[in-house]
All heavy atoms as an XYZ file, in Angstrom:
976
protein
N       0.824     -1.192      0.000
C       0.000      0.000      0.000
C       0.872      1.262      0.000
O       0.542      2.233     -0.670
C      -0.918     -0.040      1.224
C      -1.891      1.071      1.263
S      -3.082      0.874     -0.063
C      -4.196      2.151      0.304
N       1.970      1.235      0.749
C       2.848      2.398      0.815
C       3.496      2.674     -0.542
O       3.700      3.832     -0.904
C       3.918      2.205      1.879
C       3.375      2.253      3.280
C       4.453      1.969      4.312
O       5.534      1.494      3.981
N       4.141      2.256      5.567
N       3.798      1.614     -1.282
C       4.390      1.796     -2.609
C       3.412      2.511     -3.537
O       3.809      3.405     -4.297
C       4.800      0.460     -3.210
C       5.979     -0.188     -2.525
C       6.290     -1.521     -3.145
C       7.358     -2.245     -2.344
N       7.633     -3.575     -2.884
N       2.140      2.122     -3.486
C       1.139      2.763     -4.329
C       0.971      4.226     -3.950
O       0.835      5.088     -4.819
C      -0.203      2.037     -4.244
C      -0.191      0.699     -4.917
C      -0.355     -0.467     -4.189
C      -0.016      0.597     -6.299
C      -0.337     -1.707     -4.809
C       0.003     -0.636     -6.930
C      -0.162     -1.783     -6.174
O      -0.136     -2.993     -6.799
N       0.959      4.510     -2.675
C       0.840      5.898     -2.229
C       2.040      6.724     -2.686
O       1.892      7.868     -3.117
C       0.692      5.960     -0.709
C      -0.633      5.464     -0.139
C      -0.595      5.468      1.378
C      -1.778      6.307     -0.653
N       3.217      6.146     -2.614
C       4.419      6.834     -3.052
C       4.377      7.107     -4.559
O       4.624      8.224     -5.010
C       5.666      6.028     -2.697
C       6.999      6.625     -3.154
C       7.264      7.930     -2.404
C       8.120      5.637     -2.921
N       4.042      6.096     -5.343
C       3.969      6.253     -6.797
C       2.893      7.266     -7.167
O       3.110      8.149     -8.006
C       3.722      4.893     -7.488
C       3.387      5.075     -8.957
C       4.931      3.991     -7.326
N       1.716      7.173     -6.541
C       0.644      8.125     -6.831
C       1.036      9.535     -6.426
O       0.707     10.495     -7.124
C      -0.649      7.709     -6.143
C      -1.269      6.493     -6.782
O      -1.029      6.201     -7.947
N      -2.071      5.767     -6.022
N       1.736      9.682     -5.322
C       2.204     11.001     -4.900
C       3.184     11.589     -5.899
O       3.094     12.775     -6.244
N       4.103     10.778     -6.378
C       5.073     11.236     -7.379
C       4.354     11.625     -8.665
O       4.665     12.661     -9.273
C       6.153     10.160     -7.627
C       7.039     10.030     -6.387
C       6.978     10.485     -8.857
C       7.986      8.859     -6.433
N       3.386     10.826     -9.078
C       2.629     11.122    -10.296
C       1.868     12.438    -10.142
O       1.852     13.264    -11.063
C       1.682      9.956    -10.648
C       2.494      8.792    -11.229
C       0.589     10.392    -11.607
C       1.698      7.547    -11.503
N       1.260     12.663     -8.999
C       0.517     13.908     -8.772
C       1.456     15.107     -8.791
O       1.160     16.139     -9.410
C      -0.276     13.826     -7.450
C      -1.444     12.854     -7.620
C      -0.772     15.202     -7.013
C      -2.167     12.513     -6.337
N       2.592     14.994     -8.152
C       3.559     16.100     -8.119
C       4.082     16.394     -9.520
O       4.137     17.562     -9.947
C       4.710     15.792     -7.143
C       4.200     15.830     -5.701
C       5.872     16.752     -7.331
C       5.175     15.286     -4.677
N       4.464     15.365    -10.267
C       4.968     15.565    -11.631
C       3.893     16.138    -12.552
O       4.180     16.997    -13.386
C       5.515     14.256    -12.199
C       6.825     13.758    -11.590
C       7.178     12.386    -12.139
C       7.952     14.740    -11.838
N       2.666     15.670    -12.387
C       1.566     16.191    -13.207
C       1.312     17.660    -12.918
O       1.138     18.462    -13.839
C       0.287     15.390    -12.957
O       0.463     14.050    -13.310
N       1.288     18.017    -11.651
C       1.062     19.415    -11.265
C       2.188     20.295    -11.800
O       1.927     21.389    -12.329
C       0.944     19.534     -9.752
N       3.420     19.826    -11.677
C       4.554     20.594    -12.179
C       4.464     20.789    -13.683
O       4.671     21.890    -14.196
C       5.863     19.905    -11.801
C       7.051     20.555    -12.429
C       7.656     21.717    -12.056
C       7.753     20.101    -13.583
N       8.702     21.990    -12.902
C       8.786     21.023    -13.841
C       7.608     18.996    -14.410
C       9.657     20.868    -14.900
C       8.482     18.847    -15.462
C       9.493     19.776    -15.695
N       4.139     19.724    -14.417
C       4.051     19.823    -15.868
C       2.908     20.742    -16.284
O       3.066     21.571    -17.188
C       3.887     18.447    -16.511
C       3.868     18.450    -18.031
C       5.158     19.029    -18.598
C       3.647     17.058    -18.563
N       1.760     20.630    -15.640
C       0.645     21.514    -15.973
C       0.997     22.974    -15.682
O       0.641     23.874    -16.450
C      -0.608     21.093    -15.209
C      -1.237     19.782    -15.668
C      -2.370     19.388    -14.741
C      -1.732     19.891    -17.097
N       1.699     23.213    -14.587
C       2.128     24.578    -14.266
C       3.078     25.114    -15.332
O       2.925     26.248    -15.793
C       2.804     24.606    -12.888
C       3.526     25.887    -12.609
C       2.825     27.055    -12.321
C       4.923     25.945    -12.667
C       3.497     28.240    -12.083
C       5.594     27.125    -12.430
C       4.877     28.267    -12.141
O       5.543     29.445    -11.915
N       4.048     24.310    -15.746
C       5.010     24.790    -16.744
C       4.353     24.980    -18.110
O       4.713     25.898    -18.838
C       6.229     23.852    -16.867
O       5.800     22.557    -17.260
C       7.013     23.792    -15.573
N       3.371     24.134    -18.450
C       2.648     24.307    -19.715
C       1.848     25.608    -19.665
O       1.851     26.385    -20.631
C       1.737     23.093    -20.008
C       0.767     23.397    -21.135
C       2.572     21.868    -20.361
N       1.192     25.876    -18.553
C       0.417     27.116    -18.414
C       1.329     28.339    -18.465
O       1.005     29.342    -19.114
C      -0.386     27.090    -17.113
N       2.468     28.269    -17.807
C       3.422     29.384    -17.823
C       3.977     29.612    -19.226
O       4.094     30.747    -19.693
C       4.550     29.108    -16.839
C       5.452     30.321    -16.623
C       6.547     30.014    -15.665
N       7.433     29.048    -16.311
C       8.287     28.270    -15.691
N       8.386     28.302    -14.392
N       9.054     27.432    -16.353
N       4.284     28.535    -19.925
C       4.781     28.644    -21.287
C       3.707     29.228    -22.197
O       3.997     30.073    -23.046
C       5.247     27.271    -21.809
O       6.250     26.763    -20.938
C       5.801     27.367    -23.217
N       2.462     28.789    -22.018
C       1.360     29.329    -22.825
C       1.188     30.817    -22.571
O       0.969     31.592    -23.507
C       0.074     28.576    -22.517
N       1.284     31.228    -21.320
C       1.148     32.653    -20.998
C       2.270     33.466    -21.650
O       2.031     34.515    -22.224
C       1.167     32.854    -19.485
C       0.900     34.306    -19.080
C       1.179     34.543    -17.633
N       2.628     34.335    -17.447
C       3.186     33.991    -16.317
N       2.458     33.788    -15.263
N       4.491     33.837    -16.218
N       3.499     32.963    -21.577
C       4.633     33.674    -22.172
C       4.586     33.675    -23.691
O       5.000     34.635    -24.329
C       5.950     33.059    -21.716
C       6.221     33.306    -20.252
O       5.666     34.225    -19.643
N       7.060     32.472    -19.672
N       4.098     32.595    -24.262
C       4.119     32.446    -25.718
C       2.920     33.097    -26.383
O       3.068     33.819    -27.361
C       4.137     30.954    -26.053
S       3.857     30.606    -27.776
N       1.749     32.845    -25.865
C       0.529     33.255    -26.533
C      -0.055     34.543    -25.978
O      -0.977     35.096    -26.555
C      -0.503     32.126    -26.452
C      -0.019     30.775    -26.989
C      -1.040     29.699    -26.727
C       0.331     30.859    -28.455
N       0.480     35.011    -24.873
C      -0.021     36.236    -24.274
C       0.572     37.459    -24.942
O       1.189     37.382    -26.001
N       0.397     38.619    -24.313
C       0.998     39.831    -24.870
C       2.509     39.667    -24.986
O       3.156     39.128    -24.090
C       0.640     40.918    -23.862
C      -0.382     40.342    -22.972
C      -0.308     38.855    -23.082
N       3.065     40.123    -26.085
C       4.487     39.932    -26.352
C       5.309     40.899    -25.516
O       5.192     42.104    -25.620
C       4.756     40.123    -27.832
C       6.180     39.899    -28.205
C       7.019     40.814    -28.732
C       6.937     38.698    -28.075
N       8.257     40.251    -28.947
C       8.230     38.951    -28.545
C       6.663     37.432    -27.597
C       9.232     37.999    -28.567
C       7.658     36.482    -27.616
C       8.916     36.763    -28.095
N       6.136     40.332    -24.668
C       7.083     41.091    -23.853
C       8.470     40.561    -24.168
O       8.950     39.638    -23.513
C       6.766     40.926    -22.368
C       5.433     41.500    -21.957
C       5.173     41.302    -20.474
N       5.266     39.911    -20.073
C       4.225     39.096    -19.939
N       3.028     39.533    -20.211
N       4.389     37.857    -19.555
N       9.109     41.117    -25.179
C      10.415     40.578    -25.576
C      11.455     40.781    -24.489
O      11.415     41.747    -23.739
C      10.767     41.351    -26.831
C       9.943     42.581    -26.776
C       8.711     42.255    -25.990
N      12.363     39.843    -24.425
C      13.446     39.884    -23.449
C      14.662     40.537    -24.102
O      15.247     39.966    -25.012
C      13.775     38.464    -22.999
C      14.818     38.416    -21.913
O      15.183     39.486    -21.390
O      15.254     37.300    -21.586
N      15.039     41.747    -23.654
C      16.193     42.403    -24.285
C      17.494     41.645    -24.080
O      18.452     41.834    -24.812
C      16.249     43.770    -23.613
C      15.280     43.754    -22.508
C      14.446     42.526    -22.607
N      17.553     40.779    -23.104
C      18.786     40.032    -22.855
C      18.843     38.740    -23.665
O      19.695     37.897    -23.422
C      18.921     39.724    -21.363
O      17.899     38.825    -20.972
N      17.900     38.547    -24.597
C      17.871     37.313    -25.391
C      19.128     37.237    -26.254
O      19.530     38.195    -26.890
C      16.633     37.283    -26.271
N      19.736     36.092    -26.224
C      20.955     35.898    -27.001
C      20.890     34.554    -27.702
O      19.976     33.771    -27.502
C      22.174     35.941    -26.075
O      22.126     34.854    -25.181
N      21.894     34.289    -28.513
C      21.933     33.004    -29.217
C      22.129     31.852    -28.244
O      21.661     30.747    -28.480
C      23.031     33.010    -30.267
O      24.286     33.229    -29.646
N      22.805     32.090    -27.110
C      22.982     31.031    -26.112
C      21.635     30.642    -25.516
O      21.354     29.462    -25.300
C      23.941     31.484    -25.018
N      20.797     31.631    -25.263
C      19.470     31.339    -24.724
C      18.635     30.613    -25.772
O      17.886     29.703    -25.442
C      18.784     32.627    -24.286
C      17.477     32.396    -23.585
C      16.918     33.675    -23.015
C      15.658     33.381    -22.226
N      15.095     34.582    -21.638
N      18.757     31.023    -27.027
C      18.027     30.353    -28.106
C      18.463     28.902    -28.225
O      17.630     28.021    -28.428
C      18.255     31.071    -29.431
O      17.735     32.368    -29.376
N      19.748     28.642    -28.089
C      20.242     27.260    -28.152
C      19.653     26.430    -27.021
O      19.259     25.285    -27.226
C      21.770     27.241    -28.088
C      22.332     25.855    -28.126
C      22.375     25.143    -29.310
C      22.796     25.247    -26.964
C      22.870     23.848    -29.346
C      23.291     23.958    -26.994
C      23.334     23.265    -28.193
N      19.567     27.011    -25.840
C      18.988     26.300    -24.694
C      17.511     25.986    -24.946
O      17.049     24.878    -24.651
C      19.136     27.147    -23.431
C      18.599     26.504    -22.190
C      18.774     27.400    -20.984
C      18.106     26.793    -19.773
N      18.111     27.681    -18.625
N      16.780     26.932    -25.514
C      15.366     26.711    -25.820
C      15.221     25.622    -26.875
O      14.361     24.741    -26.756
C      14.692     28.031    -26.275
C      13.295     27.777    -26.799
C      14.660     29.031    -25.132
N      16.072     25.640    -27.892
C      16.013     24.612    -28.938
C      16.312     23.233    -28.352
O      15.652     22.245    -28.683
C      16.967     24.956    -30.093
C      16.448     26.180    -30.844
C      17.140     23.774    -31.046
C      17.413     26.756    -31.845
N      17.290     23.146    -27.468
C      17.603     21.863    -26.825
C      16.415     21.370    -26.003
O      16.094     20.174    -26.028
C      18.841     22.017    -25.941
N      15.736     22.274    -25.297
C      14.546     21.880    -24.525
C      13.435     21.402    -25.444
O      12.742     20.424    -25.132
C      14.045     23.054    -23.679
C      14.871     23.272    -22.449
O      15.514     22.354    -21.959
N      14.875     24.486    -21.948
N      13.252     22.073    -26.580
C      12.213     21.668    -27.533
C      12.491     20.261    -28.052
O      11.596     19.419    -28.120
C      12.126     22.680    -28.696
C      11.572     24.012    -28.182
C      11.273     22.140    -29.829
C      11.704     25.157    -29.172
N      13.739     19.986    -28.394
C      14.104     18.650    -28.889
C      13.822     17.590    -27.827
O      13.251     16.534    -28.119
C      15.587     18.625    -29.324
C      16.066     17.211    -29.575
C      15.788     19.481    -30.559
N      14.168     17.871    -26.587
C      13.919     16.906    -25.511
C      12.427     16.701    -25.266
O      11.987     15.583    -24.971
C      14.606     17.363    -24.221
C      16.126     17.266    -24.218
C      16.693     17.865    -22.938
C      16.564     15.820    -24.369
N      11.652     17.765    -25.389
C      10.214     17.626    -25.166
C       9.552     16.782    -26.258
O       8.642     16.015    -25.981
C       9.572     19.010    -25.051
C       9.929     19.658    -23.729
C       9.700     21.147    -23.679
O       9.378     21.753    -24.722
O       9.857     21.712    -22.583
N      10.018     16.903    -27.492
C       9.484     16.066    -28.556
C      10.028     14.641    -28.476
O       9.374     13.706    -28.927
C       9.776     16.680    -29.922
C       8.794     17.749    -30.309
C       9.113     19.081    -30.130
C       7.559     17.425    -30.820
C       8.214     20.076    -30.476
C       6.641     18.405    -31.168
C       6.975     19.738    -30.993
N      11.210     14.471    -27.914
C      11.805     13.132    -27.800
C      10.944     12.215    -26.938
O      10.826     11.022    -27.223
C      13.219     13.231    -27.234
N      10.346     12.760    -25.894
C       9.487     11.948    -25.031
C       8.333     11.335    -25.790
O       7.995     10.162    -25.604
N       7.727     12.112    -26.687
C       6.621     11.594    -27.495
C       7.094     10.455    -28.383
O       6.447      9.411    -28.471
C       6.019     12.710    -28.342
C       4.928     12.284    -29.328
C       3.716     11.749    -28.588
C       4.556     13.441    -30.220
N       8.233     10.634    -29.033
C       8.734      9.592    -29.928
C       9.129      8.332    -29.165
O       8.909      7.225    -29.643
C       9.900     10.116    -30.767
C       9.474     11.171    -31.741
C       9.980     12.446    -31.668
C       8.542     10.886    -32.721
C       9.584     13.427    -32.553
C       8.126     11.851    -33.625
C       8.648     13.125    -33.538
N       9.671      8.491    -27.979
C      10.024      7.316    -27.170
C       8.778      6.531    -26.799
O       8.735      5.302    -26.921
C      10.826      7.744    -25.930
C      12.213      8.221    -26.344
C      10.922      6.601    -24.918
C      12.994      8.890    -25.233
N       7.744      7.231    -26.354
C       6.495      6.540    -25.986
C       5.869      5.888    -27.208
O       5.374      4.756    -27.128
C       5.521      7.518    -25.294
C       4.134      6.913    -25.164
C       6.056      7.897    -23.920
N       5.888      6.561    -28.351
C       5.344      5.951    -29.567
C       6.105      4.696    -29.969
O       5.503      3.682    -30.313
C       5.363      6.962    -30.718
C       4.302      8.044    -30.677
C       4.537      9.058    -31.792
C       2.917      7.452    -30.780
N       7.407      4.759    -29.917
C       8.218      3.599    -30.283
C       7.962      2.444    -29.319
O       7.789      1.298    -29.735
C       9.712      3.965    -30.329
C       9.988      4.848    -31.540
C      10.593      2.716    -30.372
C      11.361      5.471    -31.555
N       7.914      2.744    -28.029
C       7.677      1.686    -27.048
C       6.272      1.103    -27.176
O       6.070     -0.093    -26.941
C       7.890      2.225    -25.633
C       9.329      2.547    -25.256
C       9.378      3.227    -23.892
C      10.192      1.300    -25.265
N       5.294      1.922    -27.546
C       3.918      1.446    -27.667
C       3.687      0.605    -28.908
O       2.861     -0.306    -28.900
C       2.950      2.627    -27.691
O       2.995      3.331    -26.496
N       4.390      0.927    -29.977
C       4.089      0.300    -31.264
C       5.016     -0.840    -31.642
O       4.770     -1.510    -32.632
C       4.111      1.356    -32.364
C       3.052      2.380    -32.207
S       3.196      3.564    -33.543
C       1.844      4.636    -33.176
N       6.084     -1.043    -30.903
C       7.013     -2.108    -31.260
C       7.142     -3.090    -30.105
O       6.671     -2.844    -29.002
C       8.407     -1.532    -31.582
O       8.949     -0.952    -30.399
C       8.341     -0.502    -32.684
N       7.796     -4.160    -30.380
C       8.080     -5.159    -29.346
C       9.533     -5.081    -28.904
O      10.081     -6.044    -28.381
C       7.768     -6.563    -29.881
C       6.309     -6.818    -30.126
C       5.529     -6.901    -28.818
O       6.060     -7.280    -27.783
N       4.268     -6.534    -28.881
N      10.172     -3.920    -29.108
C      11.583     -3.763    -28.766
C      11.780     -3.962    -27.272
O      12.711     -4.645    -26.834
C      12.093     -2.365    -29.200
C      13.507     -2.126    -28.710
C      12.002     -2.223    -30.700
N      10.891     -3.380    -26.497
C      10.977     -3.519    -25.038
C       9.696     -4.205    -24.563
O       8.675     -3.558    -24.342
C      11.128     -2.132    -24.356
C      11.269     -2.282    -22.863
C      12.306     -1.375    -24.941
N       9.721     -5.518    -24.413
C       8.493     -6.223    -24.018
C       7.999     -5.838    -22.624
O       6.833     -6.029    -22.309
C       8.870     -7.695    -24.091
C      10.334     -7.754    -24.218
C      10.824     -6.412    -24.646
N       8.851     -5.253    -21.815
C       8.434     -4.833    -20.478
C       7.329     -3.786    -20.580
O       6.429     -3.732    -19.755
C       9.651     -4.283    -19.684
C       9.230     -3.706    -18.367
C      10.681     -5.380    -19.507
N       7.363     -2.943    -21.611
C       6.347     -1.909    -21.802
C       4.961     -2.554    -21.944
O       4.001     -2.117    -21.333
C       6.686     -1.086    -23.035
C       5.705      0.012    -23.308
C       4.624     -0.044    -24.140
C       5.704      1.324    -22.753
N       3.954      1.146    -24.137
C       4.604      2.007    -23.295
C       6.532      1.983    -21.851
C       4.310      3.325    -22.970
C       6.243      3.308    -21.534
C       5.128      3.955    -22.083
N       4.875     -3.620    -22.747
C       3.587     -4.282    -22.956
C       3.133     -5.029    -21.707
O       1.938     -5.109    -21.441
C       3.667     -5.205    -24.173
C       3.921     -4.447    -25.435
N       2.964     -3.651    -26.018
C       5.021     -4.321    -26.198
C       3.464     -3.078    -27.092
N       4.719     -3.469    -27.226
N       4.055     -5.541    -20.966
C       3.709     -6.172    -19.691
C       3.190     -5.107    -18.723
O       2.207     -5.320    -18.010
C       4.916     -6.928    -19.104
C       5.258     -8.124    -19.996
C       4.632     -7.387    -17.673
C       6.576     -8.778    -19.667
N       3.825     -3.948    -18.724
C       3.372     -2.858    -17.857
C       1.984     -2.380    -18.268
O       1.186     -1.980    -17.410
C       4.366     -1.698    -17.898
N       1.676     -2.407    -19.563
C       0.333     -2.021    -20.012
C      -0.728     -2.960    -19.450
O      -1.856     -2.543    -19.211
C       0.251     -2.002    -21.536
C       0.902     -0.800    -22.159
C       0.735     -0.767    -23.667
O       0.829     -1.837    -24.318
O       0.516      0.342    -24.184
N      -0.362     -4.202    -19.242
C      -1.309     -5.168    -18.692
C      -1.474     -4.979    -17.186
O      -2.590     -4.955    -16.666
C      -0.847     -6.614    -19.002
C      -0.882     -6.854    -20.513
C      -1.709     -7.635    -18.263
C      -0.191     -8.128    -20.938
N      -0.358     -4.827    -16.466
C      -0.404     -4.791    -15.008
C      -0.486     -3.381    -14.412
O      -0.907     -3.233    -13.273
C       0.813     -5.531    -14.428
C       0.759     -7.004    -14.701
C       1.590     -7.578    -15.655
C      -0.142     -7.819    -14.041
C       1.540     -8.930    -15.930
C      -0.216     -9.174    -14.304
C       0.629     -9.724    -15.245
O       0.567    -11.051    -15.527
N      -0.063     -2.370    -15.144
C      -0.099     -0.984    -14.658
C      -0.690     -0.066    -15.724
O      -0.037      0.895    -16.151
C       1.316     -0.514    -14.287
C       1.935     -1.241    -13.140
C       1.216     -0.926    -11.830
O       0.719      0.160    -11.627
N       1.162     -1.899    -10.950
N      -1.915     -0.308    -16.169
C      -2.459      0.511    -17.260
C      -2.621      1.982    -16.879
O      -2.520      2.858    -17.732
C      -3.817     -0.138    -17.559
C      -4.168     -0.865    -16.309
C      -2.861     -1.298    -15.700
N      -2.836      2.259    -15.594
C      -2.992      3.653    -15.182
C      -1.690      4.428    -15.326
O      -1.681      5.573    -15.779
C      -3.523      3.746    -13.751
C      -2.699      2.921    -12.765
O      -1.922      2.054    -13.216
O      -2.836      3.133    -11.549
N      -0.586      3.817    -14.980
C       0.714      4.486    -15.108
C       1.065      4.681    -16.579
O       1.555      5.750    -16.970
C       1.821      3.688    -14.376
C       3.188      4.299    -14.622
C       1.519      3.616    -12.888
N       0.792      3.683    -17.405
C       1.078      3.801    -18.839
C       0.192      4.883    -19.465
O       0.657      5.679    -20.284
C       0.888      2.440    -19.549
C       1.875      1.403    -18.994
C       1.038      2.586    -21.057
C       3.335      1.758    -19.187
N      -1.079      4.944    -19.071
C      -1.962      5.995    -19.569
C      -1.439      7.365    -19.158
O      -1.436      8.303    -19.959
C      -3.385      5.791    -19.043
C      -4.394      6.862    -19.439
C      -4.591      6.868    -20.955
C      -5.709      6.643    -18.715
N      -0.980      7.497    -17.933
C      -0.412      8.755    -17.467
C       0.822      9.128    -18.298
O       0.971     10.277    -18.701
C      -0.048      8.668    -15.986
C       0.615      9.897    -15.489
C       0.030     11.070    -15.146
C       2.020     10.079    -15.295
N       0.981     11.977    -14.740
C       2.210     11.389    -14.829
C       3.130      9.263    -15.471
C       3.473     11.902    -14.539
C       4.381      9.781    -15.183
C       4.542     11.076    -14.724
N       1.697      8.169    -18.561
C       2.881      8.438    -19.380
C       2.493      8.901    -20.777
O       3.108      9.817    -21.329
C       3.769      7.199    -19.476
C       4.619      6.875    -18.256
C       5.282      5.515    -18.424
C       5.650      7.950    -18.036
N       1.468      8.295    -21.341
C       1.017      8.698    -22.673
C       0.447     10.116    -22.660
O       0.678     10.894    -23.574
C      -0.011      7.706    -23.207
C       0.601      6.363    -23.577
C      -0.446      5.387    -24.049
C       0.179      4.046    -24.417
N      -0.824      3.075    -24.871
N      -0.301     10.456    -21.608
C      -0.843     11.815    -21.508
C       0.272     12.838    -21.353
O       0.242     13.913    -21.963
C      -1.828     11.916    -20.340
C      -3.117     11.179    -20.593
S      -4.406     11.416    -19.356
C      -3.579     11.210    -17.810
N       1.283     12.521    -20.565
C       2.406     13.434    -20.400
C       3.203     13.552    -21.693
O       3.734     14.605    -22.016
C       3.320     12.969    -19.262
C       2.664     12.985    -17.889
S       2.031     14.586    -17.400
C       0.273     14.306    -17.442
N       3.254     12.454    -22.452
C       3.964     12.476    -23.728
C       3.237     13.342    -24.749
O       3.837     13.768    -25.730
C       4.126     11.057    -24.272
N       1.956     13.627    -24.531
C       1.227     14.551    -25.399
C       1.421     15.986    -24.924
O       1.549     16.909    -25.733
C      -0.269     14.175    -25.444
C      -1.100     15.242    -26.120
C      -0.438     12.835    -26.138
N       1.454     16.197    -23.625
C       1.609     17.548    -23.092
C       2.995     18.129    -23.370
O       3.120     19.322    -23.640
C       1.352     17.569    -21.582
C      -0.105     17.597    -21.159
C      -0.230     17.538    -19.650
C      -0.805     18.822    -21.698
N       4.014     17.311    -23.296
C       5.370     17.820    -23.527
C       5.565     18.391    -24.931
O       6.096     19.484    -25.078
C       6.403     16.744    -23.221
C       6.707     16.544    -21.741
C       7.589     15.327    -21.536
C       7.361     17.777    -21.160
N       5.140     17.703    -26.006
C       5.279     18.322    -27.329
C       4.410     19.574    -27.483
O       4.786     20.497    -28.210
C       4.842     17.233    -28.306
C       4.990     15.979    -27.561
C       4.765     16.302    -26.122
N       3.274     19.611    -26.806
C       2.459     20.821    -26.826
C       3.254     21.998    -26.263
O       3.275     23.090    -26.836
C       1.181     20.605    -26.016
C       0.250     21.799    -25.878
C      -0.337     22.152    -27.234
C      -0.840     21.495    -24.881
N       3.938     21.737    -25.176
C       4.814     22.756    -24.592
C       5.946     23.099    -25.559
O       6.310     24.268    -25.717
C       5.370     22.237    -23.263
C       6.190     23.221    -22.508
C       6.651     22.601    -21.192
C       7.710     23.442    -20.545
N       8.296     22.795    -19.397
N       6.498     22.102    -26.226
C       7.555     22.331    -27.207
C       7.078     23.177    -28.374
O       7.812     24.038    -28.869
N       5.827     22.964    -28.826
C       5.288     23.776    -29.914
C       5.137     25.228    -29.475
O       5.429     26.152    -30.241
C       3.950     23.209    -30.380
C       4.087     21.949    -31.193
S       2.535     21.378    -31.896
C       1.767     20.642    -30.464
N       4.693     25.433    -28.247
C       4.556     26.805    -27.755
C       5.918     27.486    -27.640
O       6.062     28.665    -27.953
C       3.818     26.818    -26.419
C       2.346     26.526    -26.562
S       1.422     26.693    -25.041
C       1.919     25.241    -24.141
N       6.935     26.740    -27.212
C       8.279     27.306    -27.149
C       8.804     27.626    -28.547
O       9.531     28.601    -28.730
C       9.238     26.351    -26.439
C       9.088     26.352    -24.945
C      10.145     25.464    -24.325
C      10.027     25.441    -22.820
N      11.056     24.583    -22.220
N       8.436     26.812    -29.524
C       8.840     27.084    -30.900
C       8.209     28.392    -31.382
O       8.885     29.215    -32.015
C       8.432     25.922    -31.824
O       9.012     24.710    -31.326
C       8.885     26.157    -33.250
N       6.938     28.583    -31.072
C       6.269     29.840    -31.431
C       6.976     31.007    -30.755
O       7.232     32.043    -31.375
C       4.779     29.786    -31.042
C       4.052     28.770    -31.914
C       4.135     31.167    -31.151
C       2.660     28.439    -31.440
N       7.315     30.846    -29.487
C       8.012     31.906    -28.747
C       9.354     32.219    -29.409
O       9.720     33.386    -29.561
C       8.219     31.479    -27.298
C       8.954     32.484    -26.489
C       8.431     33.566    -25.828
C      10.362     32.527    -26.252
N       9.422     34.265    -25.202
C      10.626     33.655    -25.448
C      11.424     31.737    -26.649
C      11.911     33.992    -25.037
C      12.700     32.079    -26.237
C      12.932     33.194    -25.438
N      10.079     31.184    -29.807
C      11.388     31.378    -30.426
C      11.265     32.095    -31.776
O      12.063     32.977    -32.091
C      12.081     30.030    -30.600
C      13.567     30.032    -30.881
C      14.321     30.691    -29.740
C      14.062     28.613    -31.079
N      10.255     31.745    -32.556
C      10.032     32.412    -33.835
C       9.682     33.879    -33.602
O      10.188     34.768    -34.295
C       8.926     31.690    -34.640
C       8.468     32.521    -35.829
C       9.419     30.328    -35.096
N       8.823     34.136    -32.619
C       8.474     35.529    -32.313
C       9.705     36.309    -31.846
O       9.886     37.467    -32.207
C       7.393     35.570    -31.227
C       6.032     35.133    -31.724
C       5.017     35.104    -30.623
N       4.544     36.455    -30.330
C       3.679     36.727    -29.369
N       3.194     35.750    -28.613
N       3.293     37.967    -29.149
N      10.545     35.680    -31.050
C      11.760     36.339    -30.586
C      12.682     36.652    -31.759
O      13.222     37.753    -31.863
C      12.500     35.466    -29.567
C      13.829     36.013    -29.072
C      13.599     37.274    -28.240
C      14.567     34.962    -28.265
N      12.860     35.680    -32.645
C      13.722     35.887    -33.809
C      13.192     37.039    -34.670
O      13.951     37.885    -35.130
C      13.814     34.601    -34.632
C      14.643     34.723    -35.858
N      16.013     34.851    -35.821
C      14.295     34.751    -37.166
C      16.470     34.955    -37.057
N      15.447     34.898    -37.885
N      11.879     37.066    -34.877
C      11.269     38.129    -35.665
C      11.471     39.487    -34.979
O      11.797     40.474    -35.618
C       9.786     37.843    -35.859
C       9.068     38.881    -36.671
C       9.262     38.981    -38.042
C       8.187     39.772    -36.059
C       8.607     39.937    -38.796
C       7.527     40.735    -36.793
C       7.740     40.802    -38.156
O       7.098     41.757    -38.889
N      11.308     39.521    -33.662
C      11.477     40.770    -32.913
C      12.921     41.260    -32.977
O      13.176     42.444    -33.159
C      11.053     40.575    -31.460
C      11.238     41.797    -30.631
C      10.428     42.886    -30.576
C      12.327     42.061    -29.744
N      10.934     43.812    -29.710
C      12.110     43.334    -29.182
C      13.462     41.350    -29.378
C      12.987     43.900    -28.279
C      14.324     41.926    -28.470
C      14.087     43.186    -27.933
N      13.895     40.353    -32.848
C      15.308     40.731    -32.901
C      15.639     41.289    -34.279
O      16.343     42.294    -34.395
C      16.212     39.522    -32.552
C      17.659     39.787    -32.911
C      16.072     39.171    -31.085
N      15.135     40.672    -35.333
C      15.407     41.153    -36.694
C      14.798     42.522    -36.933
O      15.387     43.367    -37.589
C      14.881     40.160    -37.722
C      15.730     38.896    -37.770
C      15.334     37.992    -38.867
N      15.636     38.636    -40.141
C      15.073     38.281    -41.289
N      14.184     37.312    -41.305
N      15.375     38.889    -42.397
N      13.625     42.754    -36.392
C      12.963     44.054    -36.595
C      13.574     45.163    -35.751
O      13.496     46.329    -36.108
C      11.478     43.945    -36.283
C      10.744     43.163    -37.339
C       9.286     43.339    -37.224
N       8.943     44.746    -37.083
C       8.020     45.359    -37.784
N       7.379     44.693    -38.702
N       7.735     46.621    -37.575
N      14.156     44.796    -34.611
C      14.686     45.829    -33.714
C      16.107     46.247    -34.079
O      16.613     47.211    -33.519
C      14.646     45.342    -32.269
O      15.509     44.246    -32.098
N      16.766     45.547    -34.980
C      18.119     45.929    -35.403
C      18.060     47.194    -36.235
O      17.194     47.340    -37.102
C      18.759     44.830    -36.251
C      19.183     43.648    -35.475
C      19.954     42.715    -36.389
N      20.141     41.449    -35.718
C      20.206     40.285    -36.343
N      20.092     40.231    -37.648
N      20.384     39.184    -35.660
N      18.997     48.087    -36.002
C      19.021     49.294    -36.856
C      19.489     48.919    -38.254
O      20.337     48.052    -38.449
C      20.025     50.207    -36.148
C      20.830     49.306    -35.278
C      19.980     48.122    -34.963
N      18.938     49.609    -39.228
C      19.297     49.370    -40.626
C      20.548     50.186    -40.945
O      20.586     51.387    -40.738
C      18.137     49.777    -41.560
C      18.543     49.583    -43.006
C      16.897     48.991    -41.216
N      21.578     49.528    -41.429
C      22.826     50.195    -41.807
C      22.828     50.460    -43.297
O      22.722     49.542    -44.111
C      24.044     49.337    -41.450
C      24.198     49.169    -39.950
O      23.787     50.044    -39.193
N      24.747     48.058    -39.549
N      22.973     51.729    -43.670
C      23.030     52.088    -45.094
C      24.377     52.630    -45.418
O      25.062     53.285    -44.842
C      21.960     53.126    -45.442
C      20.584     52.545    -45.380
N      20.084     51.735    -46.367
C      19.617     52.643    -44.455
C      18.855     51.387    -46.059
N      18.547     51.931    -44.891
């Protein structure tokens, strides 16, 4: 019983954290544009790396769900369907967050290009 409580507690904490970060990303990306004057290529690289990692989770879950490469995944689907369902839901939320970060990065790039003085 204690193991289930521990696992459920971890799942609740991770879910709350992910929902909070998705909401924060949505507010920053889709809300009123407040460009960061300190934005640099190093920050852009960090955002791109995060986007790649967020999409990687979806591809990992898809590969594990659709192939027999790791038979433990299919065994877990039989004995722990709630945990597998939770993993699949999180694998959908992460790319959603990655798409919003991509929109933010495109808006930042557009803002940086427009704010540069024109040299004649």
